[in-house]
C-alpha positions in Angstrom: 112.2 101.5 78.6 109.5 98.8 79.2 107.8 101.1 81.7 107.7 104.0 79.2 106.3 101.8 76.5 103.7 100.3 78.9 102.4 103.6 80.2 102.4 105.1 76.6 100.2 102.3 75.5 98.0 102.7 78.6 97.5 106.4 78.0 96.7 105.9 74.3 94.2 103.2 75.3 92.4 105.5 77.7 92.4 108.4 75.2 90.7 106.2 72.6 88.4 104.5 75.1 87.1 107.9 76.4 86.6 109.2 72.9 84.7 106.1 71.9 82.6 106.2 75.0 81.5 109.7 74.2 81.0 109.4 70.5 79.4 105.9 70.3 77.5 105.7 73.6 76.8 108.8 75.7 76.2 111.3 72.8 73.7 108.8 71.3 71.6 108.5 74.4 68.5 110.5 73.5 67.7 111.9 76.9 71.3 113.2 77.2 71.3 115.0 73.9 70.8 118.4 75.5 73.8 117.9 77.7 76.6 117.1 75.2 78.8 120.0 76.3 78.5 118.8 79.9 79.2 115.2 78.8 82.4 116.4 77.0 83.6 118.2 80.1 82.8 115.0 82.2 84.8 112.8 79.8 87.8 115.2 79.9 87.6 115.4 83.7 87.6 111.6 83.9 90.6 111.3 81.6 92.5 114.0 83.6 91.9 112.1 86.8 93.0 108.9 85.2 96.3 110.5 84.1 96.9 111.8 87.6 96.2 108.3 88.9 98.6 106.6 86.5 101.3 109.3 87.2 101.0 108.7 90.9 101.4 104.9 90.6 105.2 105.3 90.6 105.5 108.5 92.7 104.6 109.6 96.2 103.0 113.0 95.6 99.4 112.0 96.4 97.8 111.3 99.7 96.8 107.6 99.8 93.1 108.4 100.4 93.1 110.6 97.3 94.8 107.9 95.3 92.1 105.5 96.5 89.5 107.8 95.1 91.3 108.3 91.8 91.4 104.5 91.3 87.7 104.7 90.6 88.1 106.7 87.4 89.8 104.0 85.2 87.1 101.7 86.5 84.5 104.1 85.1 86.1 104.2 81.7 86.6 100.4 81.5 83.0 99.7 82.3 81.6 102.5 80.0 83.8 101.1 77.2 82.4 97.6 77.7 78.8 99.0 77.7 79.6 101.3 74.8 80.5 98.3 72.7 77.3 96.4 73.8 75.3 99.6 73.1 76.7 99.7 69.6 75.8 96.1 68.9 72.3 96.5 70.4 71.7 99.7 68.5 72.6 98.0 65.3 70.3 95.1 65.9 67.2 96.9 67.2 67.4 100.3 65.6 68.9 99.7 62.2 67.1 102.1 59.8 66.9 99.5 57.1 65.2 96.9 59.3 62.6 98.9 61.2 59.3 97.2 61.8 58.0 99.7 64.4 56.4 103.1 63.8 58.2 106.3 64.9 56.3 106.6 68.2 57.0 103.0 69.2 60.6 103.4 68.2 61.0 106.4 70.5 59.6 104.6 73.4 61.8 101.5 72.8 64.8 103.7 72.4 64.1 105.4 75.8 63.9 102.0 77.5 67.0 100.8 75.7 69.1 103.9 76.6 67.8 104.0 80.2 68.7 100.3 80.7 72.2 100.8 79.5 72.8 103.9 81.6 71.4 102.3 84.8 73.3 99.1 84.2 76.6 100.9 83.5 76.4 102.9 86.7 75.4 99.9 88.8 78.2 97.7 87.4 80.8 100.4 88.0 79.8 100.4 91.6 79.7 96.6 91.8 83.1 96.2 90.0 84.7 98.6 92.5 83.2 96.8 95.5 84.4 93.4 94.1 87.9 94.8 93.9 88.3 96.3 97.3 86.4 93.7 99.3 88.0 90.8 101.1 88.1 87.7 98.8 85.9 84.7 99.3 87.3 81.3 100.0 87.3 78.8 97.1 87.6 75.1 98.0 89.5 72.8 95.7 89.8 69.0 96.3 92.8 67.2 94.9 93.5 63.5 95.3 96.8 61.7 94.8 98.0 58.2 95.7 101.4 59.6 96.8 99.9 61.5 99.7 100.4 59.7 102.9 98.6 62.4 104.9 96.0 65.0 104.0 97.4 68.5 103.5 95.3 71.6 103.6 96.9 74.6 101.8 95.7 78.2 101.9 96.9 79.8 98.7 96.9 83.6 98.2 98.5 85.7 95.6 98.6 89.2 94.1 97.6 91.1 97.2 99.3 94.2 95.9 99.7 95.9 99.2 100.2 99.6 98.5 98.2 102.8 98.1 94.8 101.1 97.6 95.0 98.0 99.8 96.8 98.3 103.2 96.8 97.2 106.8 93.1 96.7 107.3 92.8 94.6 104.1 95.8 92.5 105.0 94.6 91.9 108.6 91.2 90.9 107.3 92.9 88.5 104.9 95.0 87.0 107.7 92.0 86.5 109.9 90.1 84.8 107.1 93.0 82.5 106.3 93.6 81.6 109.9 89.9 80.6 110.3 90.6 77.9 107.7 93.0 76.1 110.1 95.3 75.3 107.2 98.4 73.1 107.4 100.3 75.6 105.3 100.0 79.1 103.9 101.5 79.9 100.5 101.8 83.4 99.0 102.5 83.1 95.3 104.0 86.6 94.6 103.0 90.2 94.1 102.5 90.8 97.8 104.1 94.2 97.8 103.4 96.9 95.2 104.8 100.1 96.6 107.8 101.6 98.3 108.4 99.3 101.2 109.2 102.3 103.4 105.5 103.2 103.2 104.5 99.9 104.8 104.8 100.1 108.6 102.6 97.1 109.3 104.6 94.3 107.6 105.1 92.5 110.9 101.5 91.3 110.9 102.5 88.8 108.2 103.9 86.8 111.1 100.3 86.4 112.4 99.4 83.7 109.7 98.8 80.5 111.7 99.4 77.0 110.2 101.1 73.8 111.0 104.0 74.2 108.7 104.3 77.9 108.4 104.1 80.5 105.6 106.0 80.1 102.3 106.4 82.9 99.7 107.9 83.5 96.3 108.5 86.9 94.7 106.3 88.2 91.9 107.2 90.7 89.2 105.9 93.7 91.2 108.4 93.1 94.0 111.1 93.8 91.4 109.4 97.0 90.3 109.6 98.5 93.8 113.2 98.3 95.1 113.5 94.5 95.3 116.5 94.5 97.6 114.7 96.6 100.3 111.6 94.4 100.1 113.7 91.3 100.3 115.6 92.6 103.4 112.3 93.4 105.2 110.6 90.2 104.4 113.6 88.1 105.5 113.4 89.5 109.0 109.9 88.1 109.5 109.4 85.1 111.7 107.5 82.0 110.5 107.9 83.4 107.0 110.1 81.5 104.5 111.1 82.9 101.1 111.9 80.4 98.4 114.3 81.5 95.6 114.8 78.4 93.5 114.9 76.5 96.8 113.3 73.5 98.4 111.9 72.6 101.8 111.5 68.9 102.6 108.8 67.6 104.8 108.2 64.0 106.0 105.6 63.2 103.3 106.0 66.0 100.7 108.5 68.4 99.1 107.9 72.1 98.5 109.9 74.1 96.0 109.6 77.8 95.0 111.1 79.6 92.0 112.4 83.1 91.2 110.0 85.0 89.0 110.5 85.1 85.3 110.8 88.9 85.4 113.9 88.7 87.7 116.2 88.0 84.7 115.1 90.8 82.4 115.0 93.3 85.3 118.7 92.6 86.0 118.5 90.1 88.7 119.2 86.3 88.8 117.6 84.0 86.2 115.5 81.3 87.7 117.2 77.8 87.6 114.7 75.1 88.1 117.4 72.4 88.2 118.3 73.7 91.7 114.8 72.5 92.7 114.4 69.3 90.6 117.7 68.0 91.9 116.3 67.9 95.4 112.7 66.6 94.9 111.7 63.1 95.8 109.7 61.1 93.2 108.3 58.9 96.0 106.8 61.9 97.7 104.2 64.5 96.7 106.1 67.4 95.0 104.7 70.9 95.0 106.1 73.9 93.1 105.3 77.5 93.7 105.9 79.9 90.8 104.4 83.3 90.3 103.6 83.3 86.6 101.9 80.2 85.2 103.7 80.5 81.9 106.8 79.3 83.8 105.5 75.8 83.2 105.8 76.3 79.4 109.3 77.6 79.6 110.7 75.0 82.0 110.5 71.2 82.5 108.0 70.6 85.3 107.1 67.0 84.6 108.4 65.8 88.0 106.1 67.9 90.0 102.6 66.7 91.1 101.1 70.2 91.8 102.2 73.6 90.7 100.7 76.8 92.3 100.8 80.2 90.7 98.9 83.5 90.4 99.8 86.6 88.4 96.8 86.6 86.0 94.1 88.0 88.3 91.8 85.8 86.2 92.0 88.7 83.7 90.6 91.1 86.4 88.4 92.8 83.8 86.6 90.6 81.2 87.3 90.4 78.3 91.0 91.2 79.1 91.2 87.5 80.3 91.5 86.7 76.6 94.7 88.8 76.4 96.0 87.1 79.5 95.3 83.7 77.9 97.4 84.7 74.9 100.3 86.0 77.0 100.3 83.4 79.8 98.6 80.4 78.3 96.5 80.0 81.4 94.0 82.3 83.1 92.4 80.8 86.2 91.6 77.5 87.9 92.9 73.9 87.8 94.7 72.6 84.7 95.8 69.1 84.0 99.3 69.5 82.4 99.9 65.8 82.2 98.8 62.5 83.6 100.9 63.3 86.7 101.0 67.1 86.9 98.3 69.6 87.9 98.6 73.4 87.8 96.4 75.7 89.9 96.3 79.4 88.9 94.8 81.6 91.6 92.7 84.7 90.6 94.5 86.6 93.4 93.3 88.4 96.5 93.8 92.0 95.5 94.0 94.0 92.3 96.3 96.1 90.2 95.6 99.4 88.4 91.9 100.2 88.2 89.9 99.4 91.3 87.8 96.9 89.4 87.1 93.3 89.1 84.5 92.1 86.5 83.7 88.4 85.9 87.0 87.7 87.7 86.4 87.4 91.4 89.2 87.5 93.9 89.8 84.5 96.1 91.6 82.7 98.9 92.2 79.2 97.4 91.9 76.4 100.0 93.4 73.3 98.5 92.5 70.1 100.3 95.1 67.5 99.2 94.0 64.0 100.0 95.5 60.5 99.5 93.5 57.9 97.5 
């Protein structure tokens, strides 16, 4: 039922967005005025491609290369919608009939410049947003100091890779190579690693190629539960040097690492996360780290005994200004948060993307956390 509601809202959004883009942006660009029929056909075509794309997200009827191409179309609408809104505002400010200070000839010239600038910027940003989404993430360095740390710990944190129809073996191998170059003490994957039928992924074994002193640790995200969780779990548990934490703890000499079940597990018919299973095993004299996919977990559970909490899920909004909606839903969007005098929360922007092949003002990342004693 949730899926039906979600996709119904998604379809309605793209219907309204495309209509708005045509009526309030493209049809008002002067040098496109002779091509309104063609513009209407283009908008209908874009919408049809978007519907095929969304329909194929939960089915297997499309070739992956075609799916990859289709992912561009929601990107087009999202960017055109953003620039349509900016166009509307700019048009009201500069070409308001009641506030005109220029003559007709000057107004026509300025309108040509204004329209051209918006069209060129829209096209270039669509391309840039697509490249941002499908490219390997950059490394972001974060330094954290704590008196409890008896040794320095370097953690490579990735989340939200969303392996599937858009991002596959080549992307994952590139990610592994980039993480291994950091020479981290530990690799942590904070959920949403898999976002397709696991039978379609024949390269999962390369996850064993992550290299670090303490190994690779992983918690499930919500998308693993959407794609036959039991099958995914079985496959991942066969990997070497790859530890899954389900409300479980791993104790090291100088620190303790815990990982939770995702919040979505309960409402999708699986086990509810029980943080007490973790808190009963932590050591207050050591540095305590918690991995949980959704940052709002910290609002719904008592996490005061942890020194550092690592999460993802938000994609930093992925497409600004949707980050504002993420803030309302999760309470946190991206970066380092001081939850209390003792507890820090780091929310990763993620390595991949979901839905439209687009990232705008929300770059992907590999977070390299350098934990140091004071």
